[in-house]
PQR file with spaces between the fields and no chain letter, atoms N, CA, C, O and H, PARSE charges and radii, in Angstrom:
ATOM       1  N    MET     1      -8.223   52.294   11.482 -0.4000 1.5000
ATOM       2  CA   MET     1      -9.444   52.917   11.951 -0.0000 2.0000
ATOM       3  C    MET     1      -9.878   53.972   10.935  0.5500 1.7000
ATOM       4  O    MET     1      -9.075   54.796   10.496 -0.5500 1.4000
ATOM       5  N    THR     2     -11.144   53.933   10.575 -0.4000 1.5000
ATOM       6  CA   THR     2     -11.687   54.883    9.620 -0.0000 2.0000
ATOM       7  C    THR     2     -12.253   56.082   10.361  0.5500 1.7000
ATOM       8  O    THR     2     -12.971   55.931   11.350 -0.5500 1.4000
ATOM       9  H    THR     2     -11.796   53.264   10.932  0.4000 1.0000
ATOM      10  N    THR     3     -11.929   57.265    9.881 -0.4000 1.5000
ATOM      11  CA   THR     3     -12.513   58.472   10.466 -0.0000 2.0000
ATOM      12  C    THR     3     -13.504   59.052    9.473  0.5500 1.7000
ATOM      13  O    THR     3     -13.267   59.054    8.265 -0.5500 1.4000
ATOM      14  H    THR     3     -11.346   57.387    9.078  0.4000 1.0000
ATOM      15  N    TYR     4     -14.594   59.534    9.988 -0.4000 1.5000
ATOM      16  CA   TYR     4     -15.635   60.108    9.154 -0.0000 2.0000
ATOM      17  C    TYR     4     -15.729   61.598    9.440  0.5500 1.7000
ATOM      18  O    TYR     4     -15.669   62.034   10.589 -0.5500 1.4000
ATOM      19  H    TYR     4     -14.786   59.533   10.970  0.4000 1.0000
ATOM      20  N    ARG     5     -15.875   62.361    8.377 -0.4000 1.5000
ATOM      21  CA   ARG     5     -16.079   63.797    8.516 -0.0000 2.0000
ATOM      22  C    ARG     5     -17.400   64.152    7.851  0.5500 1.7000
ATOM      23  O    ARG     5     -17.725   63.653    6.773 -0.5500 1.4000
ATOM      24  H    ARG     5     -15.923   62.006    7.444  0.4000 1.0000
ATOM      25  N    LEU     6     -18.142   65.006    8.501 -0.4000 1.5000
ATOM      26  CA   LEU     6     -19.379   65.484    7.902 -0.0000 2.0000
ATOM      27  C    LEU     6     -19.056   66.547    6.861  0.5500 1.7000
ATOM      28  O    LEU     6     -18.141   67.350    7.041 -0.5500 1.4000
ATOM      29  H    LEU     6     -17.879   65.411    9.377  0.4000 1.0000
ATOM      30  N    SER     7     -19.811   66.544    5.781 -0.4000 1.5000
ATOM      31  CA   SER     7     -19.659   67.628    4.825 -0.0000 2.0000
ATOM      32  C    SER     7     -20.201   68.903    5.467  0.5500 1.7000
ATOM      33  O    SER     7     -20.861   68.858    6.504 -0.5500 1.4000
ATOM      34  H    SER     7     -20.555   65.892    5.635  0.4000 1.0000
ATOM      35  N    HIS     8     -19.918   70.015    4.848 -0.4000 1.5000
ATOM      36  CA   HIS     8     -20.377   71.292    5.409 -0.0000 2.0000
ATOM      37  C    HIS     8     -21.905   71.307    5.524  0.5500 1.7000
ATOM      38  O    HIS     8     -22.448   71.748    6.537 -0.5500 1.4000
ATOM      39  H    HIS     8     -19.381   70.052    4.005  0.4000 1.0000
ATOM      40  N    LEU     9     -22.589   70.829    4.493 -0.4000 1.5000
ATOM      41  CA   LEU     9     -24.049   70.807    4.518 -0.0000 2.0000
ATOM      42  C    LEU     9     -24.573   69.868    5.595  0.5500 1.7000
ATOM      43  O    LEU     9     -25.549   70.191    6.272 -0.5500 1.4000
ATOM      44  H    LEU     9     -22.148   70.471    3.670  0.4000 1.0000
ATOM      45  N    ASP    10     -23.937   68.708    5.765 -0.4000 1.5000
ATOM      46  CA   ASP    10     -24.341   67.770    6.816 -0.0000 2.0000
ATOM      47  C    ASP    10     -24.154   68.373    8.200  0.5500 1.7000
ATOM      48  O    ASP    10     -24.979   68.156    9.087 -0.5500 1.4000
ATOM      49  H    ASP    10     -23.144   68.446    5.216  0.4000 1.0000
ATOM      50  N    SER    11     -23.079   69.126    8.394 -0.4000 1.5000
ATOM      51  CA   SER    11     -22.858   69.731    9.708 -0.0000 2.0000
ATOM      52  C    SER    11     -23.866   70.844    9.978  0.5500 1.7000
ATOM      53  O    SER    11     -24.286   71.027   11.121 -0.5500 1.4000
ATOM      54  H    SER    11     -22.408   69.303    7.673  0.4000 1.0000
ATOM      55  N    LEU    12     -24.261   71.589    8.949 -0.4000 1.5000
ATOM      56  CA   LEU    12     -25.304   72.604    9.129 -0.0000 2.0000
ATOM      57  C    LEU    12     -26.644   71.952    9.478  0.5500 1.7000
ATOM      58  O    LEU    12     -27.379   72.448   10.331 -0.5500 1.4000
ATOM      59  H    LEU    12     -23.920   71.440    8.021  0.4000 1.0000
ATOM      60  N    GLU    13     -26.955   70.832    8.810 -0.4000 1.5000
ATOM      61  CA   GLU    13     -28.184   70.106    9.103 -0.0000 2.0000
ATOM      62  C    GLU    13     -28.163   69.566   10.533  0.5500 1.7000
ATOM      63  O    GLU    13     -29.163   69.659   11.244 -0.5500 1.4000
ATOM      64  H    GLU    13     -26.358   70.429    8.117  0.4000 1.0000
ATOM      65  N    ALA    14     -27.045   69.011   10.950 -0.4000 1.5000
ATOM      66  CA   ALA    14     -26.925   68.481   12.309 -0.0000 2.0000
ATOM      67  C    ALA    14     -27.076   69.585   13.347  0.5500 1.7000
ATOM      68  O    ALA    14     -27.688   69.372   14.394 -0.5500 1.4000
ATOM      69  H    ALA    14     -26.232   68.936   10.371  0.4000 1.0000
ATOM      70  N    GLU    15     -26.523   70.762   13.067 -0.4000 1.5000
ATOM      71  CA   GLU    15     -26.655   71.882   14.000 -0.0000 2.0000
ATOM      72  C    GLU    15     -28.100   72.353   14.093  0.5500 1.7000
ATOM      73  O    GLU    15     -28.577   72.665   15.184 -0.5500 1.4000
ATOM      74  H    GLU    15     -26.025   70.934   12.216  0.4000 1.0000
ATOM      75  N    ALA    16     -28.805   72.409   12.962 -0.4000 1.5000
ATOM      76  CA   ALA    16     -30.208   72.817   12.967 -0.0000 2.0000
ATOM      77  C    ALA    16     -31.060   71.819   13.747  0.5500 1.7000
ATOM      78  O    ALA    16     -31.941   72.222   14.507 -0.5500 1.4000
ATOM      79  H    ALA    16     -28.417   72.155   12.076  0.4000 1.0000
ATOM      80  N    ILE    17     -30.810   70.531   13.569 -0.4000 1.5000
ATOM      81  CA   ILE    17     -31.544   69.500   14.301 -0.0000 2.0000
ATOM      82  C    ILE    17     -31.264   69.608   15.793  0.5500 1.7000
ATOM      83  O    ILE    17     -32.173   69.450   16.608 -0.5500 1.4000
ATOM      84  H    ILE    17     -30.094   70.204   12.952  0.4000 1.0000
ATOM      85  N    TYR    18     -30.019   69.874   16.156 -0.4000 1.5000
ATOM      86  CA   TYR    18     -29.659   70.061   17.565 -0.0000 2.0000
ATOM      87  C    TYR    18     -30.424   71.242   18.166  0.5500 1.7000
ATOM      88  O    TYR    18     -30.934   71.146   19.282 -0.5500 1.4000
ATOM      89  H    TYR    18     -29.280   70.002   15.495  0.4000 1.0000
ATOM      90  N    ILE    19     -30.506   72.347   17.436 -0.4000 1.5000
ATOM      91  CA   ILE    19     -31.212   73.532   17.933 -0.0000 2.0000
ATOM      92  C    ILE    19     -32.697   73.234   18.106  0.5500 1.7000
ATOM      93  O    ILE    19     -33.292   73.642   19.104 -0.5500 1.4000
ATOM      94  H    ILE    19     -30.092   72.425   16.529  0.4000 1.0000
ATOM      95  N    ILE    20     -33.302   72.533   17.159 -0.4000 1.5000
ATOM      96  CA   ILE    20     -34.723   72.183   17.273 -0.0000 2.0000
ATOM      97  C    ILE    20     -34.957   71.313   18.501  0.5500 1.7000
ATOM      98  O    ILE    20     -35.925   71.527   19.232 -0.5500 1.4000
ATOM      99  H    ILE    20     -32.818   72.201   16.349  0.4000 1.0000
ATOM     100  N    ARG    21     -34.094   70.342   18.737 -0.4000 1.5000
ATOM     101  CA   ARG    21     -34.234   69.477   19.922 -0.0000 2.0000
ATOM     102  C    ARG    21     -34.076   70.279   21.207  0.5500 1.7000
ATOM     103  O    ARG    21     -34.777   70.018   22.184 -0.5500 1.4000
ATOM     104  H    ARG    21     -33.308   70.167   18.144  0.4000 1.0000
ATOM     105  N    GLU    22     -33.173   71.244   21.224 -0.4000 1.5000
ATOM     106  CA   GLU    22     -32.995   72.103   22.397 -0.0000 2.0000
ATOM     107  C    GLU    22     -34.250   72.935   22.657  0.5500 1.7000
ATOM     108  O    GLU    22     -34.666   73.081   23.806 -0.5500 1.4000
ATOM     109  H    GLU    22     -32.603   71.457   20.430  0.4000 1.0000
ATOM     110  N    VAL    23     -34.851   73.476   21.610 -0.4000 1.5000
ATOM     111  CA   VAL    23     -36.077   74.271   21.755 -0.0000 2.0000
ATOM     112  C    VAL    23     -37.199   73.409   22.313  0.5500 1.7000
ATOM     113  O    VAL    23     -37.917   73.834   23.218 -0.5500 1.4000
ATOM     114  H    VAL    23     -34.513   73.357   20.676  0.4000 1.0000
ATOM     115  N    VAL    24     -37.355   72.197   21.781 -0.4000 1.5000
ATOM     116  CA   VAL    24     -38.407   71.292   22.260 -0.0000 2.0000
ATOM     117  C    VAL    24     -38.199   70.964   23.737  0.5500 1.7000
ATOM     118  O    VAL    24     -39.165   70.888   24.496 -0.5500 1.4000
ATOM     119  H    VAL    24     -36.772   71.851   21.046  0.4000 1.0000
ATOM     120  N    ALA    25     -36.959   70.773   24.143 -0.4000 1.5000
ATOM     121  CA   ALA    25     -36.670   70.415   25.535 -0.0000 2.0000
ATOM     122  C    ALA    25     -36.782   71.608   26.480  0.5500 1.7000
ATOM     123  O    ALA    25     -37.138   71.438   27.647 -0.5500 1.4000
ATOM     124  H    ALA    25     -36.175   70.835   23.526  0.4000 1.0000
ATOM     125  N    GLU    26     -36.486   72.798   25.997 -0.4000 1.5000
ATOM     126  CA   GLU    26     -36.367   73.968   26.866 -0.0000 2.0000
ATOM     127  C    GLU    26     -37.679   74.734   27.057  0.5500 1.7000
ATOM     128  O    GLU    26     -37.958   75.204   28.160 -0.5500 1.4000
ATOM     129  H    GLU    26     -36.197   72.936   25.049  0.4000 1.0000
ATOM     130  N    PHE    27     -38.478   74.864   26.013 -0.4000 1.5000
ATOM     131  CA   PHE    27     -39.670   75.707   26.068 -0.0000 2.0000
ATOM     132  C    PHE    27     -40.924   74.864   26.247  0.5500 1.7000
ATOM     133  O    PHE    27     -40.987   73.720   25.797 -0.5500 1.4000
ATOM     134  H    PHE    27     -38.251   74.482   25.117  0.4000 1.0000
ATOM     135  N    GLU    28     -41.914   75.438   26.906 -0.4000 1.5000
ATOM     136  CA   GLU    28     -43.099   74.639   27.224 -0.0000 2.0000
ATOM     137  C    GLU    28     -44.134   74.604   26.106  0.5500 1.7000
ATOM     138  O    GLU    28     -44.914   73.653   26.040 -0.5500 1.4000
ATOM     139  H    GLU    28     -41.863   76.367   27.272  0.4000 1.0000
ATOM     140  N    ALA    29     -44.172   75.596   25.231 -0.4000 1.5000
ATOM     141  CA   ALA    29     -45.183   75.590   24.169 -0.0000 2.0000
ATOM     142  C    ALA    29     -44.628   76.131   22.851  0.5500 1.7000
ATOM     143  O    ALA    29     -45.107   77.155   22.364 -0.5500 1.4000
ATOM     144  H    ALA    29     -43.539   76.368   25.285  0.4000 1.0000
ATOM     145  N    PRO    30     -43.626   75.465   22.262 -0.5600 1.5000
ATOM     146  CA   PRO    30     -43.129   75.955   20.970  0.2800 2.0000
ATOM     147  C    PRO    30     -44.135   75.662   19.862  0.5500 1.7000
ATOM     148  O    PRO    30     -44.996   74.795   20.009 -0.5500 1.4000
ATOM     149  N    ALA    31     -44.022   76.382   18.765 -0.4000 1.5000
ATOM     150  CA   ALA    31     -44.867   76.157   17.593 -0.0000 2.0000
ATOM     151  C    ALA    31     -44.022   76.404   16.354  0.5500 1.7000
ATOM     152  O    ALA    31     -43.033   77.136   16.403 -0.5500 1.4000
ATOM     153  H    ALA    31     -43.322   77.086   18.645  0.4000 1.0000
ATOM     154  N    LEU    32     -44.412   75.797   15.255 -0.4000 1.5000
ATOM     155  CA   LEU    32     -43.717   75.983   13.989 -0.0000 2.0000
ATOM     156  C    LEU    32     -44.656   76.725   13.051  0.5500 1.7000
ATOM     157  O    LEU    32     -45.731   76.228   12.714 -0.5500 1.4000
ATOM     158  H    LEU    32     -45.215   75.203   15.216  0.4000 1.0000
ATOM     159  N    LEU    33     -44.244   77.915   12.630 -0.4000 1.5000
ATOM     160  CA   LEU    33     -45.045   78.692   11.691 -0.0000 2.0000
ATOM     161  C    LEU    33     -44.779   78.157   10.286  0.5500 1.7000
ATOM     162  O    LEU    33     -43.637   78.133    9.827 -0.5500 1.4000
ATOM     163  H    LEU    33     -43.371   78.318   12.904  0.4000 1.0000
ATOM     164  N    PHE    34     -45.839   77.731    9.613 -0.4000 1.5000
ATOM     165  CA   PHE    34     -45.701   77.107    8.298 -0.0000 2.0000
ATOM     166  C    PHE    34     -46.508   77.889    7.279  0.5500 1.7000
ATOM     167  O    PHE    34     -47.737   77.933    7.351 -0.5500 1.4000
ATOM     168  H    PHE    34     -46.767   77.750    9.985  0.4000 1.0000
ATOM     169  N    SER    35     -45.810   78.513    6.319 -0.4000 1.5000
ATOM     170  CA   SER    35     -46.484   79.310    5.296 -0.0000 2.0000
ATOM     171  C    SER    35     -46.664   78.553    3.983  0.5500 1.7000
ATOM     172  O    SER    35     -47.397   79.000    3.102 -0.5500 1.4000
ATOM     173  H    SER    35     -44.813   78.478    6.261  0.4000 1.0000
ATOM     174  N    GLY    36     -45.998   77.412    3.854 -0.4000 1.5000
ATOM     175  CA   GLY    36     -46.086   76.645    2.625 -0.0000 2.0000
ATOM     176  C    GLY    36     -44.964   76.938    1.647  0.5500 1.7000
ATOM     177  O    GLY    36     -44.887   76.322    0.584 -0.5500 1.4000
ATOM     178  H    GLY    36     -45.402   77.049    4.570  0.4000 1.0000
ATOM     179  N    GLY    37     -44.093   77.874    1.998 -0.4000 1.5000
ATOM     180  CA   GLY    37     -42.959   78.205    1.137 -0.0000 2.0000
ATOM     181  C    GLY    37     -41.813   77.229    1.307  0.5500 1.7000
ATOM     182  O    GLY    37     -41.879   76.299    2.111 -0.5500 1.4000
ATOM     183  H    GLY    37     -44.155   78.375    2.861  0.4000 1.0000
ATOM     184  N    LYS    38     -40.756   77.459    0.533 -0.4000 1.5000
ATOM     185  CA   LYS    38     -39.626   76.525    0.569 -0.0000 2.0000
ATOM     186  C    LYS    38     -38.888   76.567    1.897  0.5500 1.7000
ATOM     187  O    LYS    38     -38.409   75.530    2.357 -0.5500 1.4000
ATOM     188  H    LYS    38     -40.702   78.215   -0.119  0.4000 1.0000
ATOM     189  N    ASP    39     -38.779   77.736    2.532 -0.4000 1.5000
ATOM     190  CA   ASP    39     -38.110   77.816    3.835 -0.0000 2.0000
ATOM     191  C    ASP    39     -38.899   77.064    4.900  0.5500 1.7000
ATOM     192  O    ASP    39     -38.323   76.356    5.725 -0.5500 1.4000
ATOM     193  H    ASP    39     -39.168   78.579    2.158  0.4000 1.0000
ATOM     194  N    SER    40     -40.220   77.223    4.878 -0.4000 1.5000
ATOM     195  CA   SER    40     -41.067   76.508    5.834 -0.0000 2.0000
ATOM     196  C    SER    40     -41.006   75.004    5.604  0.5500 1.7000
ATOM     197  O    SER    40     -41.012   74.225    6.557 -0.5500 1.4000
ATOM     198  H    SER    40     -40.689   77.798    4.208  0.4000 1.0000
ATOM     199  N    ALA    41     -40.947   74.601    4.346 -0.4000 1.5000
ATOM     200  CA   ALA    41     -40.871   73.170    4.030 -0.0000 2.0000
ATOM     201  C    ALA    41     -39.567   72.565    4.542  0.5500 1.7000
ATOM     202  O    ALA    41     -39.563   71.452    5.069 -0.5500 1.4000
ATOM     203  H    ALA    41     -40.941   75.235    3.573  0.4000 1.0000
ATOM     204  N    VAL    42     -38.466   73.290    4.392 -0.4000 1.5000
ATOM     205  CA   VAL    42     -37.177   72.800    4.888 -0.0000 2.0000
ATOM     206  C    VAL    42     -37.203   72.710    6.405  0.5500 1.7000
ATOM     207  O    VAL    42     -36.739   71.723    6.977 -0.5500 1.4000
ATOM     208  H    VAL    42     -38.469   74.194    3.965  0.4000 1.0000
ATOM     209  N    LEU    43     -37.743   73.735    7.064 -0.4000 1.5000
ATOM     210  CA   LEU    43     -37.802   73.722    8.526 -0.0000 2.0000
ATOM     211  C    LEU    43     -38.692   72.588    9.032  0.5500 1.7000
ATOM     212  O    LEU    43     -38.363   71.947   10.029 -0.5500 1.4000
ATOM     213  H    LEU    43     -38.120   74.536    6.600  0.4000 1.0000
ATOM     214  N    LEU    44     -39.805   72.335    8.363 -0.4000 1.5000
ATOM     215  CA   LEU    44     -40.670   71.218    8.741 -0.0000 2.0000
ATOM     216  C    LEU    44     -39.931   69.891    8.576  0.5500 1.7000
ATOM     217  O    LEU    44     -40.025   69.021    9.441 -0.5500 1.4000
ATOM     218  H    LEU    44     -40.073   72.856    7.553  0.4000 1.0000
ATOM     219  N    HIS    45     -39.202   69.729    7.483 -0.4000 1.5000
ATOM     220  CA   HIS    45     -38.433   68.498    7.257 -0.0000 2.0000
ATOM     221  C    HIS    45     -37.390   68.296    8.360  0.5500 1.7000
ATOM     222  O    HIS    45     -37.219   67.184    8.860 -0.5500 1.4000
ATOM     223  H    HIS    45     -39.125   70.436    6.780  0.4000 1.0000
ATOM     224  N    LEU    46     -36.696   69.372    8.735 -0.4000 1.5000
ATOM     225  CA   LEU    46     -35.704   69.280    9.811 -0.0000 2.0000
ATOM     226  C    LEU    46     -36.368   68.941   11.144  0.5500 1.7000
ATOM     227  O    LEU    46     -35.829   68.159   11.926 -0.5500 1.4000
ATOM     228  H    LEU    46     -36.835   70.275    8.329  0.4000 1.0000
ATOM     229  N    ALA    47     -37.535   69.527   11.404 -0.4000 1.5000
ATOM     230  CA   ALA    47     -38.245   69.244   12.656 -0.0000 2.0000
ATOM     231  C    ALA    47     -38.677   67.782   12.716  0.5500 1.7000
ATOM     232  O    ALA    47     -38.583   67.152   13.769 -0.5500 1.4000
ATOM     233  H    ALA    47     -37.973   70.163   10.769  0.4000 1.0000
ATOM     234  N    VAL    48     -39.144   67.245   11.607 -0.4000 1.5000
ATOM     235  CA   VAL    48     -39.537   65.832   11.564 -0.0000 2.0000
ATOM     236  C    VAL    48     -38.316   64.946   11.811  0.5500 1.7000
ATOM     237  O    VAL    48     -38.405   63.965   12.550 -0.5500 1.4000
ATOM     238  H    VAL    48     -39.220   67.758   10.751  0.4000 1.0000
ATOM     239  N    LYS    49     -37.180   65.280   11.203 -0.4000 1.5000
ATOM     240  CA   LYS    49     -35.956   64.504   11.433 -0.0000 2.0000
ATOM     241  C    LYS    49     -35.502   64.609   12.888  0.5500 1.7000
ATOM     242  O    LYS    49     -34.997   63.639   13.452 -0.5500 1.4000
ATOM     243  H    LYS    49     -37.107   66.076   10.603  0.4000 1.0000
ATOM     244  N    ALA    50     -35.679   65.775   13.492 -0.4000 1.5000
ATOM     245  CA   ALA    50     -35.244   65.981   14.875 -0.0000 2.0000
ATOM     246  C    ALA    50     -36.092   65.188   15.859  0.5500 1.7000
ATOM     247  O    ALA    50     -35.593   64.767   16.902 -0.5500 1.4000
ATOM     248  H    ALA    50     -36.090   66.563   13.033  0.4000 1.0000
ATOM     249  N    CYS    51     -37.358   64.979   15.544 -0.4000 1.5000
ATOM     250  CA   CYS    51     -38.280   64.335   16.486 -0.0000 2.0000
ATOM     251  C    CYS    51     -38.557   62.873   16.145  0.5500 1.7000
ATOM     252  O    CYS    51     -39.266   62.195   16.888 -0.5500 1.4000
ATOM     253  H    CYS    51     -37.763   65.322   14.697  0.4000 1.0000
ATOM     254  N    TRP    52     -38.021   62.385   15.055 -0.4000 1.5000
ATOM     255  CA   TRP    52     -38.274   61.008   14.626 -0.0000 2.0000
ATOM     256  C    TRP    52     -37.848   60.019   15.695  0.5500 1.7000
ATOM     257  O    TRP    52     -36.778   60.241   16.262 -0.5500 1.4000
ATOM     258  H    TRP    52     -37.445   62.936   14.451  0.4000 1.0000
ATOM     259  N    PRO    53     -38.542   58.980   16.027 -0.5600 1.5000
ATOM     260  CA   PRO    53     -39.733   58.430   15.393  0.2800 2.0000
ATOM     261  C    PRO    53     -41.044   58.915   16.015  0.5500 1.7000
ATOM     262  O    PRO    53     -42.114   58.472   15.600 -0.5500 1.4000
ATOM     263  N    GLN    54     -40.986   59.808   16.992 -0.4000 1.5000
ATOM     264  CA   GLN    54     -42.222   60.352   17.553 -0.0000 2.0000
ATOM     265  C    GLN    54     -42.817   61.384   16.599  0.5500 1.7000
ATOM     266  O    GLN    54     -42.176   61.832   15.648 -0.5500 1.4000
ATOM     267  H    GLN    54     -40.116   60.168   17.330  0.4000 1.0000
ATOM     268  N    ARG    55     -44.053   61.740   16.887 -0.4000 1.5000
ATOM     269  CA   ARG    55     -44.703   62.815   16.143 -0.0000 2.0000
ATOM     270  C    ARG    55     -44.157   64.143   16.626  0.5500 1.7000
ATOM     271  O    ARG    55     -43.512   64.211   17.673 -0.5500 1.4000
ATOM     272  H    ARG    55     -44.574   61.376   17.659  0.4000 1.0000
ATOM     273  N    LEU    56     -44.409   65.189   15.874 -0.4000 1.5000
ATOM     274  CA   LEU    56     -43.972   66.519   16.298 -0.0000 2.0000
ATOM     275  C    LEU    56     -44.653   66.884   17.612  0.5500 1.7000
ATOM     276  O    LEU    56     -45.874   66.767   17.720 -0.5500 1.4000
ATOM     277  H    LEU    56     -44.933   65.133   15.023  0.4000 1.0000
ATOM     278  N    PRO    57     -43.893   67.322   18.608 -0.5600 1.5000
ATOM     279  CA   PRO    57     -44.479   67.654   19.908  0.2800 2.0000
ATOM     280  C    PRO    57     -44.993   69.089   19.980  0.5500 1.7000
ATOM     281  O    PRO    57     -45.241   69.606   21.069 -0.5500 1.4000
ATOM     282  N    PHE    58     -45.152   69.723   18.840 -0.4000 1.5000
ATOM     283  CA   PHE    58     -45.636   71.103   18.803 -0.0000 2.0000
ATOM     284  C    PHE    58     -46.519   71.271   17.575  0.5500 1.7000
ATOM     285  O    PHE    58     -46.388   70.522   16.607 -0.5500 1.4000
ATOM     286  H    PHE    58     -44.951   69.303   17.955  0.4000 1.0000
ATOM     287  N    PRO    59     -47.422   72.254   17.610 -0.5600 1.5000
ATOM     288  CA   PRO    59     -48.344   72.431   16.487  0.2800 2.0000
ATOM     289  C    PRO    59     -47.706   73.193   15.327  0.5500 1.7000
ATOM     290  O    PRO    59     -46.762   73.962   15.507 -0.5500 1.4000
ATOM     291  N    LEU    60     -48.247   72.956   14.139 -0.4000 1.5000
ATOM     292  CA   LEU    60     -47.933   73.785   12.976 -0.0000 2.0000
ATOM     293  C    LEU    60     -48.971   74.891   12.928  0.5500 1.7000
ATOM     294  O    LEU    60     -50.172   74.632   13.006 -0.5500 1.4000
ATOM     295  H    LEU    60     -49.014   72.331   13.993  0.4000 1.0000
ATOM     296  N    VAL    61     -48.510   76.102   12.800 -0.4000 1.5000
ATOM     297  CA   VAL    61     -49.432   77.249   12.784 -0.0000 2.0000
ATOM     298  C    VAL    61     -49.382   77.891   11.423  0.5500 1.7000
ATOM     299  O    VAL    61     -50.078   78.877   11.180 -0.5500 1.4000
ATOM     300  H    VAL    61     -47.535   76.312   12.736  0.4000 1.0000
């Protein structure tokens, strides 16, 4: 039997995606603030991965 371990970066990504999914499920009107910087771009990418294949269920502000 093969066991798989996530790398540290993969586990951080999985945790961020889990948190985004929890926010979408828990709050009635979440929004993603997008400034166009690298941090906002990473957060947008994680949000898209968290909600795939549906569209983002919250607006970009």
